C-alpha angles and dihedrals in degrees: 000000000000094000090048090052091047091052091049089052091050092049090049089051092048090052092045091049092049091050092045095050091044094052101036105019127226089315091079109109130231090254090054091050092048091047091050089053092046093242137110122261086249089059089048090056090046088062101031127039091211145345088268089055090052090048091054089049089048091052091048092046093049095046090048087053090054091048090050089049092053090049090048092053090048093052097039098043104030111192093002093057100108098051088044091050092048092048092048093047092049090043118039096018088053094069108014121120109280091241087063095041127108118284089222092062100038106032100042093083090049091048091056085069099035129105122272092258092061091044090051092052090049094048094048093048092045092054088051092051093048090049089052091053093050095041093045124105117294109273136170111277093357112157109257097200138048088245090051092049091050091049092050092048092048089049093051094050092045092052093048092046092051094044092049090052092058122091090205115082093198092055090047089053090050090056092049092047092050093050093044089053090047094052099036106024134259095295092060 
C-alpha cells in the first residue's frame, strides 16, 4: 500500500511539474513546483534530484500525454482521426490554459536552452509520436512519412504559438484556419 501511495504522489508531482513548466517556463522555482503538487520542497527533492531532473520528467510526461492523445483520436475516430486531431489542436489547444496546453508548443522554447539529457528525452518521445502518426489508421491528409509527420507537428505548434501571441482573437482564428486548410485541404 505504501509503495502505491508513493507512486501516486510521484505521478501527481510529475503532472504538477509538467503543468508548472508549461505555464511558467523553466523560471518556475522548486518551491512553486512543490506547491503546485501540494507537497513540501523536501518531498520534491525526495522524488527529483534537481530542478533539471523534474524538467526532464515533465518533458517525458507531457510528450507521453500527447502520444496518448494521438492514440485516443485514432481509436475514437478511426479513419477520421487525423482531421479530428488537427481541428482539436487548432481549436481547444489554441486557447486553453497554458498549464493544460501541449508540451510541444510550450516546452520547445525551454528545451532549446535545456541540457542534453532533456533534449534526448524530447527527441526520443517526438520520434515515437511521429511514428504513431505515420503508423496510425489511414485518414484523410494524414502524413505518410516520418518527415511529413514532423512537418505537420511543427506546423501545428507554430500556428498555435503565433495565434496565442496575438491580442486579436479574429487574427488568431485566421492563423488557425489557414493552418487547418494547409494541413487538411481547402474544404477543411
